[in-house]
C-alpha positions in Angstrom: -12.2 37.3 4.5 -11.3 38.1 0.5 -9.6 35.2 -1.4 -8.1 35.3 -5.0 -10.1 32.1 -6.6 -7.4 32.2 -9.2 -4.9 31.1 -6.8 -6.5 27.6 -7.0 -8.8 27.6 -9.7 -7.7 28.2 -13.4 -9.8 30.8 -15.1 -10.8 28.2 -18.1 -12.2 26.2 -15.3 -13.8 28.2 -13.3 -15.4 29.7 -16.6 -16.8 26.5 -17.4 -18.4 25.7 -13.6 -20.1 29.2 -13.8 -21.4 28.6 -17.2 -23.7 25.8 -16.0 -25.5 27.4 -13.1 -28.9 27.0 -14.8 -28.1 23.2 -13.9 -26.5 23.3 -10.5 -28.8 26.6 -9.0 -25.6 27.1 -6.9 -22.1 25.6 -7.0 -19.9 25.8 -4.6 -15.8 25.1 -4.7 -15.1 23.2 -0.9 -12.6 21.3 0.8 -8.9 20.0 0.5 -8.0 22.4 -2.4 -8.8 25.7 -0.3 -7.3 24.6 2.8 -4.1 23.6 0.6 -4.3 27.1 -0.4 -3.4 28.1 3.4 -0.5 25.3 3.6 0.8 26.6 0.2 0.4 23.3 -1.2 -0.6 22.4 -4.9 -3.8 20.5 -5.2 -5.4 19.1 -8.5 -8.3 17.3 -6.4 -11.3 19.7 -6.4 -14.5 19.0 -4.6 -17.6 20.9 -5.8 -21.3 21.2 -3.9 -24.2 22.0 -5.9 -27.6 23.1 -5.0 -29.2 20.5 -7.7 -28.8 18.1 -10.2 -25.3 16.7 -9.4 -25.0 14.1 -11.4 -26.1 15.9 -15.0 -24.1 18.7 -14.0 -20.9 16.7 -13.9 -21.5 14.9 -17.4 -22.0 18.3 -18.9 -18.8 19.6 -16.9 -17.1 16.3 -18.1 -18.2 16.6 -22.0 -17.2 20.1 -22.1 -13.3 19.3 -20.5 -13.2 16.5 -22.5 -13.0 14.2 -19.4 -14.5 10.9 -17.8 -17.5 10.9 -16.1 -18.0 8.2 -13.5 -21.0 7.9 -10.5 -19.2 7.3 -7.7 -22.4 6.7 -5.1 -26.0 6.6 -7.0 -28.0 6.8 -3.7 -26.0 10.0 -2.5 -25.6 11.7 -6.1 -21.9 11.8 -5.9 -20.3 11.7 -9.2 -16.2 12.2 -10.4 -14.8 13.9 -13.4 -11.4 13.0 -14.4 -9.5 15.3 -16.7 -6.3 16.6 -18.0 -5.0 19.9 -16.5 -1.8 21.5 -17.4 -0.7 18.1 -18.3 -1.4 16.5 -14.9 -4.2 14.3 -14.0 -7.4 16.1 -12.3 -10.3 15.2 -10.9 -13.7 17.1 -9.7 -15.7 15.2 -7.1 -19.0 16.7 -7.4 -21.9 16.5 -4.6 -25.1 17.5 -3.6 -25.5 19.9 -0.9 -26.5 19.0 2.1 -29.2 20.5 4.5 -30.1 23.1 2.0 -27.3 25.6 2.5 -23.8 25.7 2.0 -23.4 26.6 5.7 -25.5 23.9 7.2 -23.3 21.5 4.3 -19.8 23.1 6.2 -21.2 22.4 9.4 -21.6 19.1 8.9 -18.1 18.4 7.9 -15.2 16.7 9.7 -12.9 19.6 10.7 -12.7 23.5 10.4 -9.8 23.3 8.0 -12.1 21.6 5.6 -14.8 23.5 6.0 -14.3 26.3 3.7 -15.7 27.2 0.8 -15.9 29.7 -2.4 -19.1 30.5 -4.1 -18.1 30.3 -7.8 -20.5 32.9 -9.0 -19.0 35.4 -6.0 -15.5 34.0 -5.8 -13.3 36.7 -4.1 -15.4 35.8 -0.8 -14.3 33.1 1.7 -16.9 31.2 3.6 -15.6 30.2 6.8 -18.3 29.5 9.6 -15.9 27.2 11.5 -13.0 29.6 11.5 -11.5 26.9 9.6 -8.4 29.8 9.1 -8.5 30.8 12.5 -7.6 27.4 13.6 -4.8 26.6 10.7 -3.1 30.0 11.8 -2.9 28.6 15.6 -1.8 24.9 13.9 -4.8 23.3 15.7 -6.9 20.9 14.6 -10.4 21.1 15.5 -13.8 19.1 14.8 -16.7 21.2 13.1 -19.0 20.3 16.1 -18.9 18.4 19.6 -20.8 15.6 17.8 -18.4 15.4 15.0 -16.5 12.0 15.9 -19.8 10.6 17.1 -21.6 10.9 14.0 -18.5 9.4 12.0 -16.0 7.7 14.0 -13.4 7.3 10.9 -13.0 10.8 11.9 -10.6 9.7 14.6 -8.0 8.0 11.9 -8.5 10.9 9.7 -7.7 13.4 12.7 -4.7 11.5 13.1 -3.5 11.8 9.7 -4.2 15.3 9.3 -2.4 16.4 12.6 0.7 14.7 11.5 0.5 15.7 7.9 0.2 19.2 8.4 1.9 19.2 11.8 -1.4 20.4 13.8 -1.9 20.3 17.5 -4.8 18.2 18.6 -6.5 20.5 21.6 -7.3 18.7 24.8 -11.1 19.4 24.3 -10.9 17.5 20.8 -8.8 14.8 22.2 -11.4 14.0 24.8 -13.8 13.6 21.8 -11.6 11.7 19.7 -11.0 9.3 22.3 -14.8 8.8 23.4 -15.6 8.5 19.9 -12.8 5.2 19.1 -15.0 2.5 20.3 -17.3 3.0 17.3 -15.1 2.2 14.9 -16.2 -1.6 15.3 -19.4 -0.5 13.7 -17.7 0.8 10.8 -17.4 -1.1 7.7 -14.1 -2.6 6.9 -13.7 -0.7 3.7 -14.3 2.9 4.8 -11.9 2.1 7.6 -8.9 0.7 5.1 -9.5 3.8 3.3 -8.6 5.9 6.0 -5.9 3.8 7.0 -4.1 3.3 3.6 -3.4 7.0 3.6 -1.5 7.1 6.8 1.1 5.0 4.8 0.6 7.3 1.7 1.1 10.6 4.0 4.6 11.9 5.5 5.1 11.0 9.4 3.2 7.8 9.2 5.5 6.3 12.0 4.2 9.0 14.5 0.4 8.6 12.8 1.2 4.7 14.0 2.4 5.5 17.3 -0.7 7.9 17.8 -3.1 5.1 16.4 -1.6 3.1 19.1 -1.9 5.7 22.1 -5.4 6.2 21.0 -6.6 2.3 21.0 -7.5 2.9 17.1 -4.8 0.4 16.0 -5.9 -2.3 18.4 -9.5 -1.6 16.9 -8.8 -2.1 13.2 -6.0 -4.9 13.9 -7.0 -6.8 17.0 -4.0 -8.9 16.6 -1.7 -6.0 17.7 -3.3 -5.9 21.3 -1.7 -9.4 21.9 1.6 -8.7 19.9 2.9 -6.1 22.7 3.6 -9.3 24.7 5.4 -10.8 22.4 9.2 -11.6 23.6 11.9 -11.6 21.5 15.6 -13.0 21.9 18.8 -11.8 20.3 20.0 -11.4 18.1 16.5 -9.1 17.9 17.7 -5.6 19.2 13.9 -4.3 19.6 10.5 -5.4 21.1 8.4 -7.0 19.0 6.4 -3.4 17.9 9.6 -1.4 17.8 10.9 -4.3 15.2 7.8 -4.2 13.4 7.8 -0.3 12.8 11.3 -0.3 12.0 10.8 -3.0 9.5 8.2 -0.5 7.9 10.4 2.5 8.2 13.3 0.3 6.3 11.0 -0.5 3.4 10.1 2.9 3.4 13.8 4.3 2.9 14.5 1.5 0.3 11.7 2.6 -1.8 13.0 6.3 -1.3 16.5 5.2 -2.7 15.0 3.6 -5.5 13.1 6.9 -6.5 15.8 9.2 -5.7 14.1 11.0 -2.8 16.5 9.8 -0.2 20.1 11.3 -1.0 21.7 10.2 2.1 21.0 8.4 5.7 22.3 8.5 8.8 22.2 4.6 9.0 25.5 3.0 7.7 24.0 -0.1 6.7 21.3 1.0 4.6 24.0 3.3 2.8 25.5 0.1 1.5 22.5 -0.9 0.1 22.5 2.1 -2.7 24.5 1.2 -5.0 22.3 -1.9 -5.2 19.2 -0.2 -5.9 20.7 2.0 -8.1 21.9 -0.6 -10.3 18.3 -2.1 -10.6 16.5 1.7 -10.2 14.7 1.5 -13.9 13.3 -2.0 -13.9 12.3 -1.5 -9.9 10.6 1.8 -11.0 8.8 -0.3 -14.0 8.2 -2.7 -11.7 6.6 -0.3 -9.4 4.1 1.2 -12.1 2.9 -2.4 -13.2 -0.7 -2.2 -13.4 -0.7 -5.5 -11.5 -2.1 -3.6 -8.4 -3.8 -0.8 -9.8 -6.7 -0.6 -7.4 -3.9 0.7 -5.1 -0.1 1.7 -4.9 2.0 -1.1 -4.7 4.2 0.9 -2.3 1.9 1.1 -0.3 1.2 -2.7 0.0 4.8 -3.0 0.9 4.2 -0.8 3.7 1.3 -3.2 4.7 3.0 -6.3 4.4 5.7 -4.8 6.7 3.6 -4.5 9.4 1.9 -7.9 9.7 5.1 -9.5 8.5 5.3 -11.0 12.4 1.6 -10.7 13.3 1.8 -14.3 13.6 3.9 -14.5 16.5 1.3 -13.0 18.8 -0.5 -16.7 18.7 2.2 -18.6 18.7 4.0 -20.0 21.8 7.7 -19.5 21.4 10.1 -22.4 21.6 13.0 -21.4 23.5 16.2 -23.4 21.6 19.7 -22.3 21.0 19.5 -19.4 23.7 16.7 -17.9 21.5 13.4 -17.9 20.9 11.7 -19.5 17.7 8.2 -19.4 16.7 7.7 -22.0 14.0 5.5 -21.2 11.0 4.9 -17.8 12.2 5.6 -16.3 8.6 2.7 -18.6 7.4 0.1 -17.8 10.2 1.0 -14.0 9.8 0.1 -14.7 6.2 -3.1 -16.1 7.1 -4.2 -13.5 9.6 -3.2 -10.8 6.9 -5.4 -12.5 4.4 -8.2 -12.6 6.7 -7.5 -9.3 7.6 -7.5 -7.3 4.2 -10.7 -9.9 3.4 -12.8 -8.0 6.1 -11.3 -4.6 4.9 -12.4 -5.2 1.3 -9.3 -5.7 -0.5 -9.2 -7.0 -3.7 -8.3 -10.9 -4.0 -5.2 -10.2 -6.3 -3.9 -7.6 -3.5 -4.8 -9.9 -0.6 -3.0 -13.0 -2.3 0.0 -10.5 -3.7 0.3 -9.6 0.0 0.1 -13.1 1.1 3.3 -14.4 -0.5 5.4 -11.7 0.6 4.4 -12.1 3.9 4.7 -16.5 4.2 7.8 -16.0 2.0 9.6 -13.7 3.9 11.9 -15.9 6.1 12.4 -18.4 3.2 15.0 -16.1 1.7 17.8 -16.5 4.5 17.8 -20.4 4.1 18.4 -20.3 0.3 21.8 -18.3 1.1 22.9 -18.8 4.4 23.8 -22.5 3.6 25.8 -21.4 0.8 28.4 -18.6 -0.3 27.0 -19.1 -4.1 23.6 -18.4 -5.5 21.5 -21.5 -6.6 19.7 -20.3 -9.7 17.0 -23.7 -9.2 16.7 -22.0 -6.1 15.5 -18.3 -7.3 13.5 -20.7 -9.8 11.6 -22.2 -7.0 11.2 -19.3 -4.7 9.8 -17.5 -7.4 7.5 -20.8 -8.6 6.2 -19.9 -4.6 6.1 -15.8 -4.8 5.6 -14.9 -8.2 6.1 -10.9 -9.0 5.3 -10.5 -5.2 8.8 -12.0 -4.5 10.4 -8.7 -5.6 8.9 -7.0 -2.8 9.4 -10.2 -0.6 13.0 -9.3 -1.3 12.7 -5.6 -0.3 10.9 -7.0 3.1 13.3 -9.1 3.7 16.4 -6.9 3.7 14.6 -4.4 6.3 13.4 -7.2 8.4 17.2 -8.5 8.8 18.6 -4.9 9.2 15.4 -4.3 12.1 16.3 -7.7 13.5 20.2 -6.6 14.1 20.5 -3.0 13.7 24.2 -2.0 14.3 24.9 -5.4 15.5 24.9 -7.1 12.4 28.6 -8.3 11.0 29.5 -7.0 7.6 29.7 -10.3 6.3 26.1 -11.1 7.3 25.1 -7.9 5.6 27.3 -8.3 2.6 25.6 -11.7 2.1 22.3 -10.3 2.0 23.0 -7.8 -0.1 24.9 -10.0 -2.6 22.1 -12.5 -2.6 19.3 -9.7 -2.9 21.3 -8.6 -5.9 21.8 -12.1 -7.4 17.7 -12.7 -7.5 16.8 -9.4 -8.6 19.1 -9.7 -11.6 17.5 -13.3 -12.3 13.9 -11.7 -11.9 14.8 -8.3 -14.3 17.9 -10.0 -16.4 17.5 -13.9 -16.7 13.7 -14.5 -16.1 13.3 -16.6 -19.2 16.6 -18.6 -18.4 15.6 -18.7 -14.5 12.4 -17.7 -13.6 10.0 -18.7 -16.3 12.2 -20.8 -19.2 9.8 -21.0 -22.3 7.5 -23.7 -22.9 8.9 -26.6 -24.9 6.6 -28.9 -24.3 2.9 -28.3 -23.4 0.2 -30.7 -21.1 -1.6 -31.8 -24.1 1.6 -32.8 -25.9 2.6 -34.9 -23.0 -0.8 -36.4 -23.1 -1.2 -37.1 -26.9 2.7 -38.4 -27.0 3.0 -40.4 -24.0 -0.5 -41.2 -22.7 -0.2 -39.5 -19.5 -3.4 -38.9 -17.4 -4.4 -35.8 -17.1 -4.3 -34.4 -13.6 -1.4 -33.8 -11.1 1.2 -35.8 -12.8 1.3 -33.4 -15.7 2.2 -30.2 -14.0 4.9 -32.4 -12.1 6.6 -33.2 -15.3 6.1 -29.6 -16.8 8.1 -28.4 -13.4 10.5 -31.1 -13.7 11.2 -29.5 -17.6 11.4 -26.3 -16.0 14.1 -27.1 -13.3 16.2 -28.6 -16.1 16.2 -25.7 -18.1 17.2 -23.5 -15.7 20.1 -26.5 -14.5 20.7 -26.1 -18.6 20.4 -29.6 -18.9 17.2 -29.3 -21.4 17.6 -26.0 -24.1 15.4 -27.2 -26.8 12.5 -29.2 -27.5 14.4 -32.4 -29.0 15.7 -32.3 -25.8 12.4 -31.9 -23.8 11.4 -34.8 -25.3 14.2 -37.1 -24.4 14.2 -36.0 -20.9 10.4 -37.2 -20.7 11.7 -40.4 -22.3 14.5 -41.0 -19.7 11.9 -39.7 -16.7 9.2 -42.3 -18.2 12.1 -45.2 -18.1 13.7 -44.1 -14.9 9.7 -44.5 -13.3 9.1 -48.0 -15.0 12.4 -49.5 -13.9 11.3 -48.2 -10.1 7.9 -49.6 -10.9 9.6 -52.6 -11.6 
């Protein structure tokens, strides 16, 4: 089949790749960028296979492009080039050819649609040994061989994602091969399973993908507590069972993110529409928050969806208590956070990501108690909330709103929903517009000054005094360094009187 390589590779980039034949011997463009051409999608992530010297070849290409060069896998000789192309970030992953020929290399890949290549030095001919084009035209997802899933069980997760991402049917034969390979996921490293699963949340139709993962038994292998979660009984005001409630929470989290990013013009959910003015009023600071390098290893948006999936998982391990005509699950948020933490650790997430998500999950129930007892928002309560959550508190607010809506659905009263929205607005306003007044008041006295001026012993007591000063600042009782000293003196006097 004839192809026009310039549809997915610019002339300058093609020329640079062609100019290094003496190093690479053979150079092929493979995989996703060719596949996406047939789906009419843009792709600036290039996969290149070379016959020899993949790392020296990559270093030379990076130098020519003025880009960055990294060795991703020294043992397997895989390197990455990061560069700018037409004002956008692009990358080239370069690997050594497997099996001695490009055909052998392609036959060892996952799916036929990903097993196509173009020879950089004969760029008009498509190499398609697995009939990828034919399968794309039939809208079917086919493995490159009958052993493809058994050889790498992670491909079972990838098959689910691709089937939903590209709207492809998994044939009956492929379905059987996939199911037979699922148990092999147990022996796959947590990091590889993590990377494939995270891509589920980064792709469209993630909900259908989750349902497919459940049907194939994949989700239960990735997260064993899910298997017990099916048996959890929820009572009113919950309108869904435990699994459906969780999926609706993740769905509403995603909808809130879309609102922030102006990707959701309208929604059929009347309650959710009432949130749009709130999201619009905080759009700019929220966008800056989500682009914060706090979680640069992975998109913070994905962390919200991951937290949503685990926010109630602790209920599977807790004996419910029947009280006031409903089931209660004592401390389920705390346990859910612990399960999430252990799961993320086993999958190789960073400590920063683990602690961040854990705070989101463990505090998502605390927000209701902050506003249900009073119609007026208490700045001190907001301060205490962010002391527990830190920056993760912003995600906690979004998760809480999604949780409330998924619990009540259309049965929620306007008063209850308006109260939740109003409180969320007050908390976001405090974080983004009154941070130094409510969340993190400026330090007026340091721990060292307390020790030197008042002979207070080092340790826990110093921290307690500093937090008391912060709370007094939030209340407006302490506004200057002199006020802080007067406050400490009063506290010491009161403590002395109590001791007597």
